[in-house]
N, CA, C and O atoms as a MOPAC input file, in Angstrom:
PM7 MOZYME 1SCF
protein

 N    -12.68700 1   -25.50400 1    -5.48000 1
 C    -12.15700 1   -25.10400 1    -6.80700 1
 C    -11.82900 1   -23.67700 1    -6.03400 1
 O    -12.65400 1   -22.87800 1    -5.59100 1
 N     -9.93200 1   -23.55900 1    -5.98700 1
 C     -9.69500 1   -22.18500 1    -5.48900 1
 C    -10.21900 1   -21.04200 1    -6.10600 1
 O    -10.78200 1   -21.08100 1    -7.20000 1
 N    -10.06600 1   -20.10000 1    -5.49100 1
 C    -10.40500 1   -18.58100 1    -6.14500 1
 C     -9.31600 1   -18.22200 1    -7.14800 1
 O     -8.41500 1   -17.75100 1    -6.45500 1
 N     -8.93800 1   -18.20300 1    -8.41600 1
 C     -7.98900 1   -17.29300 1    -9.21300 1
 C     -7.85500 1   -15.94200 1    -9.25100 1
 O     -8.63400 1   -15.15800 1    -9.79300 1
 N     -6.86600 1   -15.68300 1    -8.67200 1
 C     -6.18900 1   -14.50900 1    -8.67600 1
 C     -4.60900 1   -14.01400 1    -8.99200 1
 O     -3.68200 1   -14.59200 1    -8.42400 1
 N     -4.38400 1   -13.03000 1    -9.83000 1
 C     -3.32500 1   -12.72100 1   -10.27100 1
 C     -2.52700 1   -11.88000 1    -9.30800 1
 O     -2.37500 1   -10.65800 1    -9.32300 1
 N     -2.13700 1   -12.60600 1    -8.62500 1
 C     -1.24600 1   -12.12600 1    -7.28900 1
 C     -0.44400 1   -10.93400 1    -7.78500 1
 O     -0.70400 1    -9.82500 1    -7.31900 1
 N      0.65300 1   -11.10200 1    -8.83400 1
 C      1.21400 1   -10.12600 1    -9.18200 1
 C      0.52200 1    -8.94500 1    -9.57100 1
 O      1.04800 1    -7.95500 1    -9.06300 1
 N     -0.17100 1    -8.75900 1   -10.07300 1
 C     -0.80000 1    -7.78500 1   -10.61500 1
 C     -1.55500 1    -6.91900 1    -9.42600 1
 O     -1.67600 1    -5.69400 1    -9.45400 1
 N     -1.92100 1    -7.57300 1    -8.63400 1
 C     -2.94500 1    -7.12900 1    -7.32200 1
 C     -1.82900 1    -6.40900 1    -6.45700 1
 O     -1.98200 1    -5.31000 1    -5.92400 1
 N     -0.75400 1    -7.14100 1    -6.39700 1
 C      0.28500 1    -6.50200 1    -5.77300 1
 C      0.53500 1    -5.19900 1    -6.39200 1
 O      0.46700 1    -4.24400 1    -5.61900 1
 N      0.76500 1    -4.99000 1    -7.42000 1
 C      1.24800 1    -3.84400 1    -8.19500 1
 C      0.30100 1    -2.91200 1    -8.22500 1
 O      0.67600 1    -1.74800 1    -8.08400 1
 N     -0.99200 1    -3.15600 1    -8.39300 1
 C     -2.34300 1    -2.28700 1    -8.11000 1
 C     -1.92700 1    -1.44400 1    -6.87500 1
 O     -1.56400 1    -0.26900 1    -6.80300 1
 N     -2.10900 1    -2.51300 1    -5.81000 1
 C     -2.09100 1    -1.83300 1    -4.70200 1
 C     -0.74000 1    -0.78000 1    -4.30700 1
 O     -0.74000 1     0.15400 1    -3.50600 1
 N      0.06100 1    -1.13900 1    -4.91500 1
 C      1.61700 1    -0.50300 1    -4.84300 1
 C      1.21400 1     0.73200 1    -5.55300 1
 O      1.50800 1     1.75400 1    -4.93400 1
 N      0.70100 1     0.88500 1    -6.53100 1
 C      0.44500 1     1.77300 1    -7.51700 1
 C     -0.57000 1     3.05500 1    -6.69400 1
 O     -0.29400 1     4.25300 1    -6.76900 1
 N     -1.59000 1     2.57800 1    -6.03800 1
 C     -2.50500 1     3.15800 1    -5.00100 1
 C     -1.78500 1     4.01800 1    -4.18000 1
 O     -1.63600 1     5.22900 1    -4.34600 1
 N     -1.27800 1     3.21200 1    -3.13800 1
 C     -0.49400 1     3.90800 1    -2.03900 1
 C      0.68700 1     4.84600 1    -2.43600 1
 O      1.01300 1     5.79700 1    -1.72600 1
 N      1.42800 1     4.47300 1    -3.82300 1
 C      2.02300 1     5.73300 1    -4.22700 1
 C      1.63600 1     6.70100 1    -4.83700 1
 O      2.28400 1     7.74000 1    -4.96300 1
 N      0.48200 1     6.47900 1    -5.31700 1
 C     -0.30400 1     8.02400 1    -6.02700 1
 C     -0.66900 1     8.82200 1    -4.90100 1
 O     -0.65400 1    10.03800 1    -5.09500 1
 N     -1.06900 1     8.31900 1    -3.50500 1
 C     -1.82400 1     8.74600 1    -2.74600 1
 C     -0.61300 1     9.42800 1    -1.89600 1
 O     -0.78700 1    10.57500 1    -1.48300 1
 N      0.59800 1     8.75800 1    -1.62700 1
 C      1.78500 1     9.26700 1    -0.95800 1
 C      1.93500 1    10.63000 1    -1.58700 1
 O      1.87400 1    11.67500 1    -0.93900 1
 N      2.19100 1    10.53700 1    -3.26200 1
 C      2.38900 1    11.92600 1    -4.04500 1
 C      1.48000 1    12.54000 1    -3.78500 1
 O      1.85500 1    13.70700 1    -3.89700 1
 N      0.29400 1    12.52400 1    -3.44400 1
 C     -0.75000 1    13.73000 1    -3.92400 1
 C     -0.49800 1    14.28100 1    -2.62400 1
 O     -0.88500 1    15.44800 1    -2.56000 1
 N      0.17600 1    13.71300 1    -1.23600 1
 C      0.02100 1    14.58600 1     0.30300 1
 C      1.52000 1    14.88700 1    -0.08100 1
 O      2.10300 1    15.62000 1     0.71800 1
 N      2.18300 1    14.48300 1    -1.07600 1
 C      3.71100 1    15.29600 1    -0.85600 1
 C      4.60400 1    14.64200 1     0.00600 1
 O      5.56500 1    15.28500 1     0.42900 1
 N      4.46300 1    13.57200 1     0.30800 1
 C      5.41500 1    12.66600 1     1.26700 1
 C      6.10900 1    11.99700 1     0.52400 1
 O      5.84500 1    11.70500 1    -0.64300 1
 N      7.18100 1    11.65900 1     1.22200 1
 C      8.34600 1    10.97300 1     0.50900 1
 C      8.38000 1     9.64300 1     1.34100 1
 O      8.08100 1     9.70300 1     2.53400 1
 N      8.73600 1     8.42100 1     0.75800 1
 C      8.80100 1     6.93100 1     1.15000 1
 C      9.02900 1     7.04600 1     2.52500 1
 O      8.31400 1     6.47500 1     3.34900 1
 N     10.35500 1     8.02300 1     2.93800 1
 C     10.92200 1     7.81500 1     4.44100 1
 C      9.64400 1     8.46300 1     5.14500 1
 O      9.05400 1     7.75200 1     5.95900 1
 N      9.13400 1     9.83100 1     4.88700 1
 C      8.24900 1    10.38800 1     5.67700 1
 C      6.83100 1     9.37900 1     6.13700 1
 O      6.19600 1     9.38300 1     7.19100 1
 N      6.65800 1     8.58700 1     4.94600 1
 C      5.28300 1     8.04300 1     4.99900 1
 C      5.46100 1     6.93200 1     5.91700 1
 O      4.59700 1     6.64500 1     6.74600 1
 N      6.72600 1     6.19700 1     5.77600 1
 C      7.15500 1     4.81600 1     6.62500 1
 C      7.59500 1     5.61000 1     8.28600 1
 O      7.37800 1     5.11000 1     9.38900 1
 N      8.09000 1     6.61900 1     8.07000 1
 C      8.18600 1     7.07500 1     9.67500 1
 C      6.48100 1     7.31500 1    10.47800 1
 O      6.20400 1     7.14000 1    11.66500 1
 N      5.79100 1     7.64800 1     9.63800 1
 C      4.28300 1     8.08100 1    10.20000 1
 C      3.60400 1     6.76200 1    10.29400 1
 O      2.89700 1     6.47600 1    11.26000 1
 N      3.84300 1     5.84500 1     9.15800 1
 C      3.22800 1     4.59500 1     9.59000 1
 C      3.65100 1     3.40300 1    10.23500 1
 O      3.07500 1     2.31700 1    10.29500 1
 N      5.07900 1     3.87500 1    10.85700 1
 C      5.31300 1     2.61800 1    11.47800 1
 C      6.18100 1     1.53000 1    10.82100 1
 O      6.65000 1     0.62400 1    11.51000 1
 N      6.38000 1     1.60200 1     9.61200 1
 C      6.85800 1     0.99100 1     8.70300 1
 C      8.02500 1     1.05800 1     7.98200 1
 O      8.11000 1     2.07500 1     7.29200 1
 N      9.00100 1     0.25600 1     7.91900 1
 C     10.47600 1     0.41200 1     7.73300 1
 C     10.45900 1     0.73300 1     5.92400 1
 O      9.68400 1     0.16200 1     5.15700 1
 N     11.37900 1     1.65000 1     5.55000 1
 C     11.19300 1     2.34300 1     4.50500 1
 C     11.42000 1     1.23400 1     3.07700 1
 O     10.99800 1     1.37600 1     1.92900 1
 N     12.35100 1    -0.02100 1     3.74900 1
 C     12.33300 1    -0.75800 1     2.62000 1
 C     10.85300 1    -1.77000 1     2.47100 1
 O     10.38700 1    -2.17300 1     1.40500 1
 N     10.43100 1    -1.96600 1     3.52100 1
 C      9.10600 1    -2.73500 1     3.31100 1
 C      8.14500 1    -1.76900 1     2.81100 1
 O      7.12000 1    -2.28400 1     2.36500 1
 N      8.20800 1    -0.52300 1     2.77000 1
 C      7.17400 1     0.36500 1     2.09300 1
 C      7.38200 1     0.29800 1     0.51900 1
 O      6.51100 1     0.25200 1    -0.35000 1
 N      8.86200 1     0.30600 1     0.36800 1
 C      9.27800 1     0.36100 1    -1.15600 1
 C      8.73900 1    -1.15300 1    -1.71100 1
 O      8.09100 1    -1.19100 1    -2.75700 1
 N      8.90800 1    -1.85800 1    -1.28600 1
 C      8.54200 1    -3.32300 1    -1.57100 1
 C      7.05400 1    -3.50200 1    -1.80000 1
 O      6.57700 1    -4.29800 1    -2.60800 1
 N      6.39000 1    -2.71900 1    -1.04200 1
 C      4.75500 1    -3.01500 1    -0.92500 1
 C      4.79700 1    -2.06400 1    -2.27500 1
 O      4.46900 1    -2.63000 1    -3.31700 1
 N      5.10100 1    -0.93100 1    -2.34000 1
 C      4.69300 1     0.12700 1    -3.48600 1
 C      5.32000 1    -0.54800 1    -4.90900 1
 O      4.84100 1    -0.21200 1    -5.99300 1
 N      6.22900 1    -1.34900 1    -4.83700 1
 C      6.76100 1    -1.57700 1    -6.33300 1
 C      6.20900 1    -3.20500 1    -6.51200 1
 O      6.58300 1    -3.95800 1    -7.41200 1
 N      5.33100 1    -3.51300 1    -5.54000 1
 C      4.55500 1    -4.63700 1    -5.92100 1
 C      5.36300 1    -6.19700 1    -5.49000 1
 O      5.04600 1    -7.35600 1    -5.75700 1
 N      6.62400 1    -5.57500 1    -4.64800 1
 C      7.42100 1    -6.91600 1    -4.71400 1
 C      7.22700 1    -7.73400 1    -3.39700 1
 O      7.64000 1    -8.88700 1    -3.27500 1
 N      6.73700 1    -7.22500 1    -2.67800 1
 C      6.60800 1    -7.25600 1    -0.87400 1
 C      5.24200 1    -7.50600 1    -0.83400 1
 O      4.47700 1    -7.16000 1    -1.73300 1
 N      4.87200 1    -8.15300 1     0.27500 1
 C      3.16100 1    -8.62200 1     0.65400 1
 C      2.93100 1    -7.90500 1     2.11400 1
 O      3.60100 1    -8.12400 1     3.12300 1
 N      2.04300 1    -7.17500 1     2.01400 1
 C      2.05000 1    -6.29000 1     3.47300 1
 C      0.85700 1    -7.15600 1     4.17300 1
 O     -0.02800 1    -7.64000 1     3.46700 1
 N      0.86400 1    -7.31600 1     5.44200 1
 C     -0.17000 1    -7.70300 1     6.35300 1
 C     -1.28200 1    -6.71200 1     6.41600 1
 O     -1.23300 1    -5.59600 1     5.89800 1
 N     -2.24300 1    -7.17500 1     7.05600 1
 C     -3.41700 1    -6.15000 1     6.87500 1
 C     -2.89800 1    -5.51400 1     7.94400 1
 O     -2.67900 1    -4.44300 1     7.37800 1
 N     -2.57000 1    -5.35900 1     8.93400 1
 C     -1.91900 1    -4.26800 1     9.95500 1
 C     -1.04200 1    -3.55800 1     9.42500 1
 O     -0.96700 1    -2.39700 1     9.82700 1
 N     -0.29800 1    -3.92100 1     8.58000 1
 C      0.55700 1    -2.79700 1     7.81400 1
 C     -0.41100 1    -2.06300 1     6.68800 1
 O     -0.05100 1    -0.92800 1     6.37900 1
 N     -1.30900 1    -2.45300 1     6.19700 1
 C     -1.91700 1    -2.18900 1     5.33300 1
 C     -2.86300 1    -0.61900 1     6.18400 1
 O     -3.01200 1     0.58400 1     5.96900 1
 N     -3.26500 1    -1.61300 1     7.15100 1
 C     -4.14500 1    -0.62200 1     8.13500 1
 C     -3.19000 1     0.84700 1     8.61400 1
 O     -3.69400 1     1.96900 1     8.66600 1
 N     -1.87000 1     0.57200 1     8.90600 1
 C     -1.14100 1     1.75700 1     9.45700 1
 C     -0.97200 1     2.71200 1     8.03300 1
 O     -1.35400 1     3.88000 1     7.97600 1
 N     -0.49700 1     2.17100 1     7.20500 1
 C     -0.33700 1     2.77600 1     5.45400 1
 C     -1.43300 1     3.72400 1     5.52100 1
 O     -1.15000 1     4.90500 1     5.72000 1
 N     -2.63200 1     3.38100 1     5.38500 1
 C     -3.70200 1     3.64500 1     5.05800 1
 C     -3.92100 1     5.00000 1     5.69400 1
 O     -4.03100 1     6.08800 1     5.12800 1
 N     -3.97400 1     4.63800 1     7.34600 1
 C     -4.00200 1     5.57600 1     8.47600 1
 C     -3.06600 1     6.98700 1     8.18100 1
 O     -3.49400 1     8.14100 1     8.18100 1
 N     -1.83200 1     6.59300 1     7.96200 1
 C     -0.75400 1     7.74200 1     7.51500 1
 C     -0.99600 1     8.42900 1     6.22500 1
 O     -0.58200 1     9.56700 1     6.00700 1
 N     -1.77500 1     7.61700 1     5.23800 1
 C     -2.57400 1     8.45300 1     4.05200 1
 C     -3.72900 1     9.37800 1     4.40200 1
 O     -4.22100 1    10.17700 1     3.60500 1
 N     -4.10100 1     9.21200 1     5.60000 1
 C     -5.46100 1     9.59900 1     6.14300 1
 C     -6.41800 1     9.38300 1     4.85800 1
 O     -6.78500 1    10.24400 1     4.05700 1
 N     -6.72000 1     8.02400 1     4.87500 1
 C     -7.95700 1     7.43700 1     4.36800 1
 C     -7.90500 1     6.04600 1     5.02100 1
 O     -7.00700 1     5.37300 1     5.52900 1
 N     -9.30900 1     5.87000 1     4.79300 1
 C     -9.52700 1     4.17800 1     5.49700 1
 C     -9.29500 1     3.21600 1     4.45800 1
 O     -9.50700 1     3.37700 1     3.25600 1
 N     -8.69900 1     1.88700 1     5.21200 1
 C     -8.06800 1     0.79300 1     4.43500 1
 C     -8.63100 1     0.31200 1     3.67300 1
 O     -8.11500 1    -0.47800 1     2.88300 1
 N    -10.17700 1     0.70900 1     3.66000 1
 C    -11.06800 1     0.04400 1     2.57900 1
 C    -11.13700 1     0.58000 1     1.44800 1
 O    -11.63000 1    -0.01700 1     0.49100 1
 N    -10.61300 1     1.90200 1     1.36300 1
 C    -10.60000 1     2.87900 1     0.33300 1
 C     -9.61700 1     2.86700 1    -0.40900 1
 O     -9.56600 1     3.26100 1    -1.57400 1
 N     -8.49000 1     2.25000 1     0.45600 1
 C     -7.16600 1     1.93800 1    -0.23000 1
 C     -7.30500 1     0.62500 1    -1.30400 1
 O     -6.81200 1     0.59500 1    -2.43200 1
 N     -8.04700 1    -0.37400 1    -0.70600 1
 C     -8.21300 1    -1.72400 1    -1.52400 1
 C     -9.02900 1    -1.72500 1    -2.32500 1
 O     -8.96400 1    -2.49000 1    -3.28700 1
 N    -10.46800 1    -0.48700 1    -2.06900 1
 C    -11.49000 1    -0.18900 1    -3.04700 1
 C    -10.48000 1     0.49200 1    -4.63700 1
 O    -11.00200 1     0.43200 1    -5.75000 1
 N     -9.39000 1     0.94500 1    -4.48100 1
 C     -8.78700 1     1.78000 1    -5.46600 1
 C     -8.25300 1     0.56400 1    -6.18900 1
 O     -8.14300 1     0.69400 1    -7.40800 1
 N     -7.94500 1    -0.45400 1    -5.72200 1
 C     -6.97200 1    -1.40700 1    -6.47900 1
 C     -8.20400 1    -2.29300 1    -7.45700 1
 O     -7.89500 1    -3.31700 1    -8.06600 1
 N     -9.29900 1    -1.84300 1    -7.47900 1
 C    -10.25700 1    -2.63700 1    -8.21500 1
 C    -10.65900 1    -4.07100 1    -8.40900 1
 O    -11.12900 1    -4.62600 1    -9.40200 1
 N    -10.31100 1    -4.61000 1    -7.02900 1
 C    -10.73900 1    -6.00000 1    -6.92500 1
 C    -11.29500 1    -6.31200 1    -5.69000 1
 O    -11.69900 1    -7.45200 1    -5.46400 1

């Protein structure tokens, strides 16, 4: 049997964790996107939970947020 995951809730929680850290650092979405090498539209979608990010994209975002990707994932509580 497949593991049951509330994907929309998981994506929203990840987006909230990214937004919170970005705001703690005083970065705009544009600035974070430039630093991470991620298009602003993609970053906006990840932050609002409407877009799925690859592990590579998450690693880039985490590095730009000056935190390990594992810490970012830990913050979502899943």
